N, C-alpha and C positions, 0 to 999 in steps of 0.2 A: 657486450651485454651489461647493462647497469646492475650493480649489486643492490639487492633489496634488503632493507633492514626492518626488524620487527619492532613495531610500536609497543606491543605487549611486553617484549623483553626489556625495553627501556623502562617502562613503567614499573615492572616487577623489580628490576635492579634498583631503581630509585627507592622503592618501599623498603627493600631489604637493607640497603645502605643507610637510609635514614634511621631505621630501627636500631641498627648496630651502633651508629654514632651517638644516638640519643641514649642508648644503654650505657655507653662509655662515659658520657658527660653527666647525665642526671643520676645514674646509679640508683642508690636507695633513697634519693632525695626527690620524691615526686612533686614537692612544692617549690623546687628551685625554678628560677626564671633567668632569662637572658636579656641583656640590654643591647643597644645598637652596636657598640664596638665588639661585643662578644659574637654577634651574628656575623659581622664582617670578617672575623678571624676564625670562625668555627671549623671550617675545612681548609685544606691547603689548595683546593680548587677555587680560585678567586671567582670564576664565573658563577659557580653555584651560590656563593655567598651574595653576590650582587643580584642574582635573580630572586633570591629570598627577599632581599630588601625591596626590590621593585614590586614584587607581588604584594608584599606587606603594605607598601605605600599606596598601591593601587586600591587595596581594600579600604585603607584609611581615607583616601580621597572620595571613594564611593559613600562612605559614612558621612563625610563632611557635606556632600551634596544633599543629604537628607535633611540638613539643617535649614535649607531654603524653605521659605514660606510666602504665601501670597499676601501676608499681612505686613511684610517688612521689605524695605528696599535693599536687597543684597548687592545691587550694582552701585550703590553709593560709594564714593571714594573712601570715606572714613571706614565704612563697613568692610570693604575689600582689604584695606590696610590692616584692620584689626584681625580679620580672619587669617590673613597671611602671617601675621605675627603669632597668632595662636597655633597655626599649623607648624611653624618653625619650632616653637617651644615643644609642641607635642612630639615632633620628629626626634627630639633628643630625649624623649622619655619612653622609649620602646621597652616593653616588658612582655616577654613571651614565655609561657609555660610549655612543658613538653607536649601536651595534647594539641596546643595551637601551633607549635613550631614544627613538629614532626611532619605533618602533611605538607607544609610549605617547603621543607627541605627535600622531601621525596619528589615533589613536582619540579623543584629546581634542578635536581640531579637529572631527571628525565629530559627536561628542557635543554640542559647543557649538552647532553648526548645528541639530542635531536638537532641542535644548532650546529654541532660539529659535523654531523652527517649531511645536513642540508642547511646552509646559511640562509636560504630563501625562507625556511621555516621560522628562523629568528626574526627576519624582516616582517613576515606576515603576522606573527603573534606578539612580538615584543615592541616593534616600532610602528606597525600598522595593524593594530587589532581591528577586527571586523567592524566594530562600532565607531571607529575613529573618523571615517570619512576622508575627504581630501585633506592633504597636508602640505605645508610649505617646507622647504629644506631646513629652515630654522626650527620648526616644530619637530622634525625628525631628529635633528641634532641633539635636542634635549634628551632623547632616549639613549644617546650614546654613553651617558654617564653610567649606565647599568650594563654596558657591554665591555667585555675583556677579550673574549675569544673572537679572532678575526676582525678586531675592531678597525684596523687600518683599511680593510676591504670596504667596510661600511662608510668610513670617512671619505674615501675617494669617490664612492658612489654619490654621497650627498653633496660633496664639493662640486661635482659636475652638473648638478641641477641648477636651473635658473634661480637666482636669489630672489626671495620674496614672492615667488610665483606658486600659487596653489595648484597641486597636481592630483588627479583622481587616484584613488587607491589601486584600482586595477592597472592603471598605466604604470604606477611606480613598481608594482610587483613584476609586471612584464619587462619593464626596463631593467630591473635588477637582475632578472634571469639572463639578459644579454650581457650585462656587466660581469656576471659570474663566468659566462662562457669565455669571455676575453681575458679574464684574470684568474682562471682556474689554477694556474701555477702559484698563485699567491696565498692559497688556503693553508692554514696551519695544519700540519700532519695529524690525522686522527690517532696515530699510534702514540703520540706524546700525551694526549688527553687520556687515552685508555690506560697508559702506564701510571698516570696520576691516580686514577680511580682504583687501579689494581693494588696500589699501596694500602688502600682502605678496605676494599673487599674484592677478592679475586675476580678479574674480568678480562676477557679477550675480545678482539674485534669479531672473531668467528661467532661468539655467543650472542652478538647483537644482530646477526643476520637472520633473515627470515628463512625458515626451513622450507625446502621444496616439498611439494605434495607428492605422494607416491604415484607411480604410473597408474593410469586408468585404462583398463582393458576396453578396447573398442573393436567389436567383432566386424570382420570384413564380410560384405554381402556376398552370398554364393554366386558363382558364375552361372549364366544361363545354361540349361541342359544342352548337351551336345547333340547334333543330329544323329539319327540312328546309324548312319553309314560311317560315322567317325568314332574313334576310340573315346569313351567317356573321360572327362577330366577328373583328376583326383579331388577329394573333398577339400574345400578351402581351409586354410590354417588361420585361426584367430591371430590378429596382430595387436600390438599395444603401441600407444603413443604416450609420450611424457607430457603430462599436463602441468603448466606453470601457473601457480596461483596468482591469480591476478591480485580549549579554555581561554578564553583570551583575557590577557591582563589589560586593565584600563590604562589609558595614558596618564602619566604622572604630571602634575602641574609644574610649570616652570618656576613659579614664585618661591616655593620653599627652598631653603638652603639645604645643602647636603647634611643628612642626619648624623648624629653621634659626635660627641666631642670628647667625652671623658669616659674611660673604660672602667666600668664597675658592673659586677654581676650580682643582682639581688639574691640573697640566700645561698650563694655559691662561693666556692673558693676562687682564687685568681684564675682567669681564663688561660688554659693551656691548649694550643692547637691539637686537635684530636689525632692528627696523623702521627704525631710523636708517640702517643700512647699505643696506637694500633700496630705500629711496625713490629713491636715485640710479640704481638699475637698472630702475625701473618703466617708464620711457619706452619705448614700443615693445614692451612685453611682451604676448604673446598672451593672449586670454581663455581661460577653461577649455574652452569648446567648441572653440576653435581649437587648443588644446593637445592635445585628444583626437583631432583629425582624423588619419587615417592618413598623410596627406601631410606631417604635421609630425613624424613619428616618426623622421626621419633623424637620425643622429648627426653630431657635428662632423667625424667622419672622412669623411663624404660631402661636406662643404663646404670642407674645407681640405686643402692638399697634405700637411701633416704635423701631428702633435700632439706635445705635450711629455710628456703622461702619459695613460694610459688612463682614470684616474679622472676627469680633467677633460674628456676627449673624449666620454664617454658622457653623452647627454642624460638628463633625468629619465625620459621615457617609455621610452627604450631600456634604462635601468637596471632599471625595473620588468619589462620584457620579459625581460631576462637573469635577474633574480632568480626570476621565476615559471617561466620555461621551462627554464632551465639549472641552477638551484640549488634547485628545489623550494620556492620561497618563503622560503628562509632568508637573511636579510640578512647574518648573520655569515659564512656560507660565501662569499657573493658578495664582500663587502669584503675578506676574507682572500685570495681568489684574485686579485682585481684588484691588491691591494697587492703580492702576490708577483710578478705579471707585470710590474709597473712596476720591479721590482728586477733583472730579468734583463738580461743584457748585449746580446743581439741578437735579431733576429726569429726565427731558427731555434730558439734555445733557448726562446723564448716559445711558439712554435707547437708544439714538442714537448711542452711542459708542458700545453698545451690538449688536444692530440690523444691523448697517451699517459696523462697523469696525471688531468686533470680529467674526460676522457671516461669513464675507467674508474671513478673515484670516484663520479661523479654518475650513472653508468649512462645516458648520453645515447643515446637511440634515436629516430630520426626527428627529430633536432634540427638537421639540416644548415643550415637557413636561419639560425638564430640563431648557430650555431657559425661559419658563414661571415662573418657580420657582425662577430663578435669577431675573427676572423682578419684581416679587412680593416682593422680598427682597429690591429691589431698591425703590419701592413705600413706604415700611415701613420706610426705612432709611430717606426719605425726607418728610414723612408725618408730619403734624404740631403737 
């Protein structure tokens, strides 16, 4: 029986890990930014870093496409050359703030786990996104620059394709499935990748699996009534059966050279890989399943008499609760609001800002539970 893995668990782990790593790096410097070299060394999991760059360049390519206009000849050789040069220069001027980088990092973590569990997912989303259409082996090979996990498996698949021949997307996906079956022993062990992630935020393979649904009671139809001459059959006994539950990145153009040449981080100190910082904190850290338990959702405000800042007092789980419930899933709105609350002089001013300004701006209706938690945090921050 094939093991089923949970998409929701991967996505949740990606968000939790991204929030933790960004807390470690950005700290109390919400205006800090990352450049290209910093992104490529941000985590010890190289595939995560590469997927961040691929997604970033995909977004940037989409923005470049918007420059096209019916009034100008964008196919002219001089124009194409100038655009390529511009794209190369821009690729070396990456600048990511926390609100823009954190969601990219979260998705890259989830995509890395998905690719390890199913390399076919990586082919379909990273090398053959739905909008890509037919591709040649040469076009597929351009995407290999952003692959590290099981890269040799993809290289052998592309090398076996007829050079220069365009192949339909559906054919390539089907052909890759056959390639996987005949090369299943060449896959990199999932345990190694999980161990790498576990160094950053506790994770086990078991926690990525899809939970089985509880047994569903299915009553058995009663047997027909026995003839009068026979002894009546006993009442039927109900039986149960176990029921088993049953984004695409744009292609990156081939012209731009690989980004990043010089390692500088705007408004930050020298880049230090985060895994070195996190190893010291790992002792006693809860696993993913423990982190997601409701009884672990308490904030530091529930555990300590006072807090120095709201940003540090709000736990990862509580932060996601606030972002989703109070700020409509918008990270930037959340960070801006918390940063402003930390600058206010007293509890009264902070509470007025919450009840008068934020409540009206965000149109909070039936959000009393989450608002009260935020107000309790404010009380703790300004308590003597």
